[in-house]
Legacy VTK file of the C-alpha trace (Angstrom):
# vtk DataFile Version 3.0
C-alpha trace
ASCII
DATASET POLYDATA
POINTS 112 float
-56.947 42.377 -11.342
-56.238 39.914 -14.111
-52.726 39.584 -12.700
-54.094 38.010 -9.514
-54.576 34.776 -11.402
-51.128 34.756 -12.974
-48.839 36.131 -10.267
-48.158 35.838 -6.539
-48.097 38.780 -4.122
-44.457 39.732 -4.753
-44.904 39.678 -8.518
-48.068 41.765 -8.192
-46.212 44.290 -6.054
-43.600 44.653 -8.778
-46.213 45.006 -11.525
-48.077 47.623 -9.497
-44.826 49.487 -8.789
-43.988 49.603 -12.490
-47.455 50.883 -13.401
-47.634 53.463 -10.627
-44.046 54.730 -10.651
-44.807 57.370 -13.312
-47.324 58.936 -10.894
-44.717 59.100 -8.131
-46.312 56.304 -6.118
-44.076 53.895 -4.252
-45.573 50.471 -3.464
-44.220 49.287 -0.128
-46.352 46.185 0.341
-49.161 44.348 -1.356
-51.368 41.735 0.288
-54.364 40.011 -1.241
-57.152 39.380 1.230
-59.895 38.416 -1.190
-59.730 36.815 -4.579
-62.913 36.477 -6.574
-63.311 34.528 -9.760
-65.818 34.939 -12.532
-68.869 32.711 -11.898
-68.029 30.349 -14.758
-64.447 29.925 -13.470
-65.665 29.345 -9.906
-68.188 26.783 -11.154
-65.532 24.926 -13.139
-63.236 24.868 -10.094
-66.060 23.534 -7.915
-66.904 20.798 -10.431
-63.252 19.746 -10.503
-63.030 19.664 -6.699
-66.205 17.580 -6.499
-64.917 15.160 -9.136
-61.633 14.736 -7.270
-63.515 14.094 -4.012
-65.746 11.550 -5.759
-62.747 9.672 -7.184
-61.058 9.636 -3.783
-64.223 8.325 -2.122
-64.668 5.655 -4.804
-61.086 4.455 -4.336
-61.708 4.146 -0.597
-64.940 2.202 -1.175
-63.267 -0.176 -3.623
-60.303 -0.748 -1.296
-62.689 -1.576 1.542
-64.784 -3.822 -0.685
-61.722 -5.784 -1.777
-60.683 -6.280 1.852
-64.196 -7.412 2.793
-64.289 -9.860 -0.118
-60.890 -11.327 0.748
-61.909 -11.682 4.390
-65.195 -13.354 3.418
-63.468 -15.997 1.290
-60.859 -16.598 3.990
-63.474 -16.960 6.738
-65.546 -19.360 4.647
-62.464 -21.510 4.053
-61.582 -21.396 7.773
-65.072 -22.726 8.548
-64.421 -25.717 6.306
-66.100 -24.624 3.088
-63.885 -25.539 0.171
-64.388 -23.571 -3.002
-62.898 -23.904 -6.432
-61.231 -20.891 -8.045
-64.328 -20.076 -10.145
-66.531 -20.264 -7.021
-64.205 -17.902 -5.142
-64.231 -15.544 -8.098
-68.036 -15.621 -8.139
-68.275 -14.841 -4.410
-65.788 -11.976 -4.748
-67.519 -10.610 -7.863
-70.923 -10.689 -6.171
-69.628 -8.979 -3.040
-67.783 -6.302 -5.010
-70.883 -5.671 -7.119
-73.103 -5.238 -4.077
-70.636 -3.169 -2.028
-69.469 -0.901 -4.860
-72.784 -0.607 -6.672
-74.896 2.538 -6.646
-78.146 0.678 -6.039
-79.140 -1.986 -3.549
-78.715 -5.691 -4.106
-81.196 -7.381 -6.415
-81.767 -11.111 -5.932
-81.139 -13.108 -9.112
-81.280 -16.730 -10.153
-78.685 -18.258 -12.406
-80.125 -20.199 -15.312
-77.839 -22.827 -16.769
LINES 1 113
112 0 1 2 3 4 5 6 7 8 9 10 11 12 13 14 15 16 17 18 19 20 21 22 23 24 25 26 27 28 29 30 31 32 33 34 35 36 37 38 39 40 41 42 43 44 45 46 47 48 49 50 51 52 53 54 55 56 57 58 59 60 61 62 63 64 65 66 67 68 69 70 71 72 73 74 75 76 77 78 79 80 81 82 83 84 85 86 87 88 89 90 91 92 93 94 95 96 97 98 99 100 101 102 103 104 105 106 107 108 109 110 111
């Protein structure tokens, strides 16, 4: 039924009652046990669910990466390594890039 998308069980019962009343049928109860969608609708719903899961996972990865970066800077300072603000920013940026990146770390040399 098209109405399965638009209405809940009680509303469907009422719609069915109205449509069947002229035939003398009385609808006492209506329960949906299976709801199937057209393939293109099901695919769109699946894509949306996957996108939402991906965003949630990314947020978790970023939150963890930020915590790791903060801890790394703090531990380095506790061990006596003093860093300027730009140096801290560089360490954090490098760690976030490696942890959050899709590919593995690639060694690079800075040319000044």
